[in-house]
TIFI-578237 format. One record per residue: residue in three letters; x, y, z of N, C-alpha, C, O in turn. Coordinates in steps of 0.1 Angstrom, whole numbers, plus 5000, padded with zeros to 4 digits. Atoms other than C-alpha are relative to their C-alpha. Layout:
% TIFI-578237
ALAXYZXYZXYZXYZ ...
***
This chain:
% TIFI-578237
UNK501050084994523751404988500649875005501449804998 UNK499350134996524751105011499649904992498449894988 UNK500350125009524950784991498949915006498249854998 UNK500950094993522850605017498850085004498150055014 UNK501449934995519850845019498949924997497949935004 UNK501150095004517650595002500349865004499649765000 UNK499750154997519150275017499149975012498950065020 UNK500850064990516950055039500849895007500249815013 UNK499150104995519949845049499849985015499850085023 UNK500150034985519349665083498650025005498350005017 UNK501249974996515649755083499049894997499449804989 UNK501050115002512449535083498750074996498450175001 UNK501249955005509249595064499049905000499349784997 UNK501150095002505849455064499050074989498550194990 UNK500949955011503749485032498849914998499049794997 UNK501350075001500149375030499749974986500150044977 UNK500250055014498949185000501249994990501150044978 UNK498650005006502549124990500249884990501349864986 UNK499850115008501948814969500050024985500449944976 UNK500149975015501348984936499750154998499550235008 UNK500349865004500749314918500950105006502150095007 UNK499449894995501549634935500849965013501950015015 UNK499350034988502449474968501249934998502249955005 UNK498950075004504849234952501250104995502350104999 UNK498949915005506649514933500550095011501850115011 UNK499549934987506949724966500949915008502049955013 UNK499350094990508149434986501549974993502549965000 UNK498850025007510849364959500950115001502150115003 UNK499249865000511849734957500750025014501950055015 UNK499549974986512249754995501149905003502149935009 UNK498750104998514449434995501250054992502350044997 UNK498949945007516649584967500650115008501850125007 UNK499449894994517049884989500649955013501250035020 UNK499450064988518249655018499249955011499749915021 UNK500850034989515249575038499649845000499349794989 UNK500850135000514049225049498550035001498150135006 UNK501449985004510449185041499149895005499349775002 UNK501050094998507449035056498750044992498350154991 UNK501349965008504249005034498949915005499049805009 UNK501350094996500648905044499449934988499449984977 UNK500650085011499048645023498749945006498549945018 UNK501450064995495548495025500249854994500649755001 UNK500050145006495348185002501049984991501549874988 UNK499050025012497848264975501550015006501850125012 UNK498649984995501548194985500750114993500350164982 UNK499249905006504148454978501349954993502350014996 UNK498850055006506548244958500650094992501850114994 UNK499349915011507248494930500650115009501750165007 UNK499549894992507748764957501249965007502250035007 UNK498950064993510048534976501350004990502450044994 UNK498950005010512248494945500750124998501950134998 UNK499549875001512548854941500750055012501750125011 UNK499449944990513348944975501349915004502449975008 UNK498950104997515748634980501350044990502550034993 UNK498949965009517548754948500750135003501850154999 UNK499449884996518249084963500849975014501450075020 UNK499350044990519848884991499550045015500250055025 UNK500749984988517248955017499049905004498649824996 UNK501050104996514748755038498750044997498350164998 UNK501449985001511148715032499449925011499949815014 UNK500850074990508648605059498550024995498050134993 UNK501349995003505048515049499150005013499349915022 UNK501049984988502248625074498749954995498250034987 UNK501350045004499148425068499050075009499050045021 UNK501049924993496348665078498850044993498950094982 UNK501349945006492848755070499850135007499250145018 UNK500049864994493149125076498550075001498450185007 UNK501449954997489349165076499649975015498650015019 UNK500350034987489449015111500750095009501950115006 UNK499449894991490049265140501349955006502250045008 UNK498850054994492849045156501249994991502349974995 UNK498950025009494849015125501250095000502450054999 UNK499049905001496749335127501049975012502249965010 UNK499050024989498249285161500949874998502049875001 UNK499350125002499248935152501050024989502149974990 UNK499049975012500849055118501250075005502350045001 UNK498949924995502949305136500849915010502049915009 UNK499250094991504049045164500849914993502049894996 UNK499450115007504848785139501150054991502149984989 UNK498949935008506949025117501150035009502350005005 UNK498949974990508949135148500749885004501949875004 UNK499450134996509348775159501049944988502149894991 UNK499450065012510548665124501350084996502350034994 UNK498949915005512748965114500750085010501750145006 UNK499349944988513749105148499750155002500150215012 UNK500549874999512149445141499050054991498749964983 UNK501049945009509649665123500150134999499750205008 UNK499749865003510649985107499050074989498850194989 UNK500749955011508250015077498849914999498849794999 UNK501350085002504649915071499450074986499450194984 UNK500849965011502949935036498649954999498449834996 UNK501450055001499249915037499550004987498950104982 UNK500450015014498649785002498749914997498149944987 UNK500950105002496049505005498650094997498350195005 UNK501249945002492649614989499349924989499949844982 UNK501050055009489649504969499150104994498950214999 UNK500949915006487249664945498849914996498949794992 UNK501250075003483549564940499250114991498950234995 UNK500849905009481549734909498749955000498449834999 UNK501450005003477949794907499350135001499850225008 UNK500749874999475450064902499650045015499349955022 UNK500249964985474850264935498749945005498749895016 UNK501450034995471150184937500049845001499149795008 UNK500250154999471949804934501249945008501449825009 UNK498850044993475149804955499649915012498749955020 UNK500350084990474949514979500750035013501950075012 UNK499449974986475549565017501249915002502249955009 UNK498850114999477849245015501250074994502350085000 UNK498949935008480049434990500550115007501750135009 UNK499649864993480149765008500849965013501750035016 UNK499450024987481149595041501349944997502349975004 UNK498750075004483849375024501050104996502150085000 UNK499149905005485449675007500550085011501750095012 UNK499749924990485349895038500949925011501949965016 UNK499250074990486649615060501549984997502349985006 UNK498650015004489849565040500750134997501850155001 UNK499449885004490449895025500150115009500950205007 UNK500049904989489850105055500349955014501249995020 UNK499950054987489249915087501549935002502149965012 UNK498750064998492349695082501250095000502250075007 UNK498949905000494549995074500050075013501150075019 UNK499949944987493550165105500449915011501149965020 UNK499550094989494049855127501549964998502149945009 UNK498750035001497349775112500950125002502150115007 UNK499349894997498550135113500150035016501250075021 UNK500149984985497450155150501049905006501849945014 UNK499150104994499349835159501550044997502350045006 UNK498649975004502449925140500450135005501650145008 UNK499749884995502350275151500450005015501450065019 UNK499750024987502250175187501349955002502150005010 UNK498850054999505249955182501150114996502150125003 UNK498949905005507250235162500050105010501250155013 UNK499949894990506450495188500749955012501450035018 UNK499250064990507850265214501549974998502249955007 UNK498650055004511050195195500750124991501650104983 UNK499349885006511950555183499650054986500250144981 UNK500449955014510250585149499849894990500049784992 UNK500350095011509250435116499350074989499050194990 UNK500749955011507550475084498749924996498849804994 UNK501350075004503850395074499750074987499750194987 UNK500449965013502950415037498749934997498649814996 UNK501250055003499350385028499750004985500150104979 UNK500350005014498250284993498650064998497649994999 UNK501349935003495550544984499649974986499749854982 UNK500550025014494150594949499750144994499650245000 UNK500749885006493050854924498650035006498250145006 UNK501249994996489750784938500150055016499050055023 UNK500049934988490950944971499750154997499550245005 UNK500349855003490251274951498850004991498250114990 UNK501150005010487551164925499049895005499449815014 UNK501050094996484350974928499949864992499349774996 UNK499950125009484850714900498649974995497750064997 UNK501250045006482050534883499749855005500449765002 UNK500450134995480150234900500949935009501049815009 UNK499250044990482550204928499950075012500950115018 UNK500149904987481050394958500849955012501550035018 UNK499350054988482550174985501650034998502250075008 UNK498649995003486050184969500350155002501350185009 UNK499749885000485850554965499950065015500650155019 UNK500249974987484550605001501249955007501850035014 UNK498950054993487350385014501450074997502350095006 UNK498749945005490250554995499950145004500950195008 UNK500149874994488950905006500449995014501350065019 UNK499750014986489050785041501549975003502150015013 UNK498650034997492550635038500750144999501650175007 UNK499349865001493750995028499950075012500950125017 UNK500449914988491951155058500849935012501350005021 UNK499350064989493450885081501450025000502050045010 UNK498649975001496950935068500450135005501450155011 UNK499649874995496851295076499750015015500450075022 UNK500250004985495251245110501149935008501549995018 UNK498950064994497951005120501350065000502050065010 UNK499049925002500551215106500250125010501250165015 UNK500149894991499451495128500449975015501150055022 UNK499750054986499751285160501449965002502049985012 UNK498850074999502851105153501250064994502350014996 UNK498849945006505251335133501050045010502250015009 UNK499049954990506851495163500749895007501749915014 UNK499550104992507551145178500749904990501049794993 UNK499150075009509451015147499349904990500049824984 UNK500750085008506750825129499450074987498550154989 UNK500649945012506050925093499049924994499149804990 UNK501150075007502750855078499650074988499350184989 UNK500349945013502250925041499349894991499149784995 UNK500750095009500450775011500550014986501150114982 UNK499749995014500850684974498849984994498049894998 UNK501250025007497950724951500449964985500850034977 UNK499750045014498450504921499050044991497950064994 UNK501049985010496850584889499549874994499249785002 UNK500650135006495550324865501149914997501849934988 UNK499050094999497850034871499549874994498349834997 UNK500450135005497749714852500249885011501249835013 UNK500050104989496749464880498749934999497849964990 UNK501350085000493949214887498850095003497750074998 UNK501249924997491749494902499650084987498450134987 UNK500349925011491849674868499849924987499649984977 UNK500250105012491349374845498850034992498850034980 UNK501149985008487849444838499950144993499150154983 UNK500049865007488449814828500949984988500650054978 UNK499150015010491349694805499249924989499449944977 UNK500850095009488949434789498950074993498450034983 UNK501149935006486349694782500750104990501450194993 UNK499349925010487349844748499850165002500750245000 UNK500349864999485450174754500650075012501050185011 UNK499449944989486650234790501550014998502150115001 UNK498550005001490250144781500450114991501450174994 UNK499649905011490350384752499850145008500650235009 UNK500349874993488650664774501150035011501550145014 UNK498949994989491350594803501250054993501750154997 UNK498749975005494350604779499950134994500950204994 UNK500149875005493050924763500350115010500750225007 UNK499749894988493351104798501350005004501750105008 UNK498850024994496550974807501150064992501450014981 UNK499049945008499351204795501149924995501749954985 UNK498850085004502050944795499549904990500349834984 UNK500550085010499850744772500049855001499949784991 UNK500050144998499950414788499549975014499650055023 UNK500250054988498650204817501449995009502449965003 UNK498950014991501050204848500249855002499449764999 UNK499550154996502949884858500250015015500550115020 UNK499850004985503249784895501450055003501650115014 UNK498749954997507049854892500150154998501250205001 UNK499949865001506250214885499850075015500150185017 UNK500249974985505350234923501150005008501250065019 UNK498950054993508650104934500850145006501050155018 UNK499249884996510650444936499350085011500050115020 UNK500949944989507850614956500049935012500149995023 UNK500150084987507550344981501450015007501550035019 UNK498750004993511350334987500350145005500850155016 UNK499849864995511450714990499450025013500050055023 UNK500849974987508650735016500449915011500049945022 UNK499650104988510250445036501450045004501949975013 UNK498649974997513750605037500250135007499250205009 UNK499649884994515650875053499850114992499750224998 UNK500349895011515051085022498750075004498650195002 UNK501349944996511551135036499850035015498650035019 UNK500249974986512151215072499350125003498750135014 UNK500849884997510551555069498850014992498250124990 UNK501250015007507751435048498949935009499249835015 UNK501150044991504451395068498750034995498550144991 UNK501349995004500951345059499750044985498750114982 UNK500149985014501451365021499649904993499649784996 UNK500550125010499951174992500850034987500850154983 UNK499149985012502251124962499249934988499149814989 UNK500650065011500251054930501049954990501850024985 UNK499250065010501950814906499149944988498749834987 UNK501350015008499450844878500350034985499350054978 UNK499849975015501150904844499550154997499450184985 UNK500649855002499751274848498750015001498250135000 UNK501650005000496151184852499550125007498750205002 UNK500549874993495751454879500350124996499750225001 UNK499649875004497451714861499150034987499150154982 UNK500849975012495051684831498850095002498150114992 
***
């Protein structure tokens, strides 16, 4: 196996929601593999992410963007290219979750979740894909979910958005595979982040979740690092339209 098969040396990546959690872990992993990294931020600066990226000897650029706004995607792509000189990899990670019984689910919550978890993924994929197609190829990695396959409990908008992300991943792969753009997804399992804090704090739900995970523990953001580097690298050049579950065995149960 060539030693540089997983190297991202000389490449540039854009990771949405890269100031913390899964986005931060992925940004740091891409930097360790050799990529310069841009991360989108809203109000929270990416100081910790910057330390990780610069410790790997790579550059970090912060893109301040409200991804729920239609114009944000084109601007994020243009700013990344201007700052880093190129764009080879996009990781659509930013997302939110709102919990409520379906009969009480507010229109405001439904729209907020779909705007960020689906519409922003579509817009950024379209903008980045256009750039990549014009420059000979690239890698797009969407962060899906176990709820791309299951319905979940009290999260109808999140489940709908993540099912749609999987469909979008496959649709774009069908169009762009022959032109050198790989579009794939990672489906994280139950990862210890701010989005799952409520579940971990609920003694009953926490126990139920752990009982189903063969690995016997919650995942950590760093557990996604290897999958992200793989799907961003030459090692995945013939991988198109796939979703890789990183879930401690949850889907096998």
